[in-house]
Every structure is written in C-alpha cells, then in structure tokens.
C-alpha positions in Angstrom: -14.5 -21.7 3.6 -17.1 -21.9 6.4 -17.9 -19.0 8.7 -16.2 -20.5 11.8 -12.9 -20.9 10.0 -13.2 -17.4 8.5 -14.0 -15.9 11.9 -11.0 -17.6 13.5 -8.7 -16.2 10.8 -10.1 -12.7 11.2 -10.1 -12.5 15.0 -6.4 -11.6 15.3 -5.0 -9.7 18.3 -3.2 -6.5 17.4 0.5 -7.3 18.0 1.9 -4.1 16.4 4.4 -2.6 18.7 3.9 1.0 17.4 0.3 1.0 18.6 -0.3 1.5 22.3 -3.4 1.4 24.4 -4.3 5.0 25.3 -4.4 4.3 29.0 -0.9 2.8 28.9 0.6 5.8 27.0 -0.2 8.4 29.6 3.4 9.1 30.6 4.6 9.5 27.1 1.7 11.8 26.3 2.5 14.1 29.2 6.2 14.1 28.1 5.2 15.3 24.7 2.8 17.9 26.1 5.6 19.2 28.4 8.1 19.3 25.6 5.8 21.2 23.3 4.9 23.7 26.1 8.6 24.1 27.2 9.9 24.6 23.7 6.9 26.5 22.4 6.3 23.9 19.7 2.9 23.1 18.2 1.5 19.6 18.7 -1.7 18.1 17.2 -3.9 15.0 17.6 -6.2 13.3 15.2 -9.0 10.9 16.3 -9.5 8.3 13.5 -12.7 6.2 13.4 -13.6 3.7 10.7 -17.1 4.0 9.1 -18.4 0.5 9.7 -21.5 0.9 7.6 -19.4 1.6 4.5 -17.1 -1.3 5.3 -20.2 -3.6 5.7 -21.2 -2.6 2.2 -17.8 -3.3 0.6 -17.5 -6.6 2.5 -21.1 -7.7 2.0 -20.4 -11.3 1.5 -18.1 -11.4 4.4 -20.6 -9.7 6.7 -23.1 -12.4 5.8 -20.8 -15.1 7.1 -19.5 -13.6 10.4 -20.7 -11.5 13.2 -20.4 -7.7 13.3 -17.9 -8.0 16.1 -15.6 -10.0 13.9 -15.8 -7.4 11.2 -14.9 -4.6 13.7 -12.0 -6.6 15.1 -10.7 -7.2 11.6 -10.9 -3.6 10.6 -9.3 -2.3 13.8 -6.4 -4.7 13.5 -5.8 -3.9 9.8 -6.0 -0.2 10.5 -3.5 -0.4 13.3 -1.1 -2.1 11.0 -1.7 0.4 8.2 -1.4 3.5 10.4 1.8 2.3 12.0 3.3 1.5 8.6 2.5 4.8 6.8 2.6 7.6 9.4 5.8 9.4 10.4 8.2 7.8 12.9 7.8 10.8 15.2 4.0 10.2 15.5 2.3 8.1 18.1 -0.6 5.7 17.3 -2.9 5.3 20.4 -5.6 2.7 20.3 -9.1 3.0 21.9 -10.3 -0.5 21.1 -13.4 -0.2 23.3 -14.5 2.8 21.1 -13.3 1.3 17.8 -10.9 4.1 16.9 -7.4 5.4 17.1 -5.7 8.7 18.2 -2.6 9.9 16.3 -0.4 12.2 18.4 1.6 14.4 16.1 4.5 16.3 17.7 5.7 19.5 15.9 2.6 19.7 13.8 0.8 23.0 13.5 -2.7 23.6 12.2 -1.6 24.0 8.6 0.4 20.7 8.6 -2.5 19.1 10.4 -4.8 19.6 7.4 -2.3 17.8 5.2 -1.9 15.0 7.8 -5.6 14.4 8.0 -5.9 14.3 4.2 -2.9 11.9 4.1 -4.4 9.5 6.7 -7.7 9.5 4.9 -5.9 8.7 1.6 -3.9 5.9 3.2 -7.1 4.3 4.6 -8.9 4.6 1.3 -6.0 3.2 -0.8 -4.6 0.6 1.5 -7.8 -0.6 3.3 -10.4 0.3 0.7 -12.4 1.9 3.6 -13.4 5.5 4.4 -12.7 7.0 7.8 -13.9 10.0 9.8 -11.4 12.3 11.4 -11.6 15.0 14.1 -8.5 17.0 15.0 -7.2 19.7 17.3 -3.9 21.6 17.8 -1.8 22.6 20.8 -1.7 25.4 22.0 -4.2 27.2 19.6 -7.2 25.1 20.7 -6.2 23.5 24.0 -3.2 23.2 26.3 -3.8 19.7 27.8 -4.2 16.3 26.1 -7.6 15.8 27.6 -8.8 19.1 26.2 -7.3 18.4 22.8 -9.1 15.0 22.8 -12.4 16.6 23.7 -12.0 19.2 20.9 -11.2 16.5 18.4 -14.1 14.4 19.5 -16.5 17.3 19.3 -15.3 18.0 15.7 -15.6 14.4 14.8 -19.2 14.2 16.0 -20.0 17.6 14.3 -18.7 16.2 11.0 -20.8 13.1 11.3 -23.9 15.0 12.3 -23.5 17.6 9.6 -23.0 14.9 7.0 -26.1 13.0 8.1 -28.2 16.2 8.0 -26.9 17.4 4.6 -26.6 14.0 3.0 -23.0 14.8 2.1 -19.8 12.8 2.1 -19.3 11.9 5.8 -15.6 11.3 5.2 -14.5 14.7 4.1 -12.4 17.0 6.2 -11.6 20.7 5.8 -10.8 22.7 8.9 -12.9 25.8 9.6 -13.9 28.0 12.5 -16.8 25.8 13.4 -15.0 22.5 12.8 -17.4 21.4 10.0 -16.2 19.6 6.9 -16.8 21.2 3.5 -14.9 19.2 0.9 -12.5 16.3 0.5 -9.0 16.2 -0.9 -7.6 12.8 -1.6 -3.8 12.9 -2.3 -2.0 9.7 -3.3 -0.8 7.9 -0.3 2.9 7.7 -1.4 4.6 10.1 1.0 3.5 12.3 3.8 3.5 15.9 2.4 4.4 17.5 5.7 7.5 19.4 6.6 7.2 19.0 10.3 8.5 15.4 10.5 11.5 16.3 12.7 12.9 13.9 15.2 12.1 14.3 18.9 14.5 16.3 21.0 
C-alpha cells in the first residue's frame, strides 16, 4: 500500500457523537458546575494527552510512510472512539484537537474515585490502543470551583508529571495523586469495567 493511500485512510474526521469540541460544550459544562455546587456534589476533570513519541516508536513503519500530522490525526480519532466507548455514560468527553488532547468531565466523582478513573483510562488506552497517555486531573470543590480553574490545575499537574519524568528518567505515563501533583508509580488494572462507585445518573 503506497503512502498516499495509507494517508487517505488514516485521515478520518471524528464523527463520534459523544465527543464534543470544548468550545461548543460551554453551556453543558456550566450546567454541571452549577449542579455540583447546588447539590454539594464533587466533580472532577481529567486532561488526557497521547504521548506521540511512544506512538511513533510502536508505529515505526507507518511513521516512515506518512507525515506526523497524519499520525496525530489517526491517534486522536481512535482515542475519541475508545474513550467514548469505555467511559461511563454520565461522563463527558471534550476534544481539544488543536492541542491534541481530550478532557473528561466526570460528574459525581470525588478525589478518591478520580484516582481509579485515571488508572482506568490509562489502562484502556494501553490495552485498546497500545499507546501510553499522560493525565493531569483536578477535583471540584477541593482544588477549584470553576471549570477554568479546574482545567488550569489539571494542566499544571500534567506538565509537572511530564517535567518530573524527563528529569528523573522515570515512566512518564504513571499517575498517583499527591500534594504536589507529581506521579510516583503506575497501577494498570485490566480495562474490563470501570471500578468506580460514583457512576450515578444525572439528576
């Protein structure tokens, strides 16, 4: 198969209805923030970012045939499909295509459940896509009370994990929450069922 044909096959637009562009989901995000604040319920977000360097290694032959942009598009589309298939129906998958990542909005998810959720998402990516991901996360209201603040906290943790891993030459895909938001070890449960009790339906 020549590179043009391969590139055409891989350059697929994401048509998954569960995945929304972040900018277009503003009203729904604010509704969830209001609901959590009004009912005194926790809510969490996870910023999910594929590690393209690792994907390039695992798809070495493919990378030789197509441009990096095609690889990125292929990974993002497949991750969108996988996340929407395996996460809870109460969660939102928000796409930031220009930054090559996703945000998972997790209603009724406290900090303890969030750890399990991150481990589960990492396990799903590894088993279904064969690719590692880096995650940063934050919880309402413990760490922030607006979506923008939650996103900033999660992004800061994401960058901290990547920076720490580069400096220490450790696994950059591990995640364990701590006071300083730095990863210390990885737990990889089987991606068969989400081990979280907070999967209640929205009220």
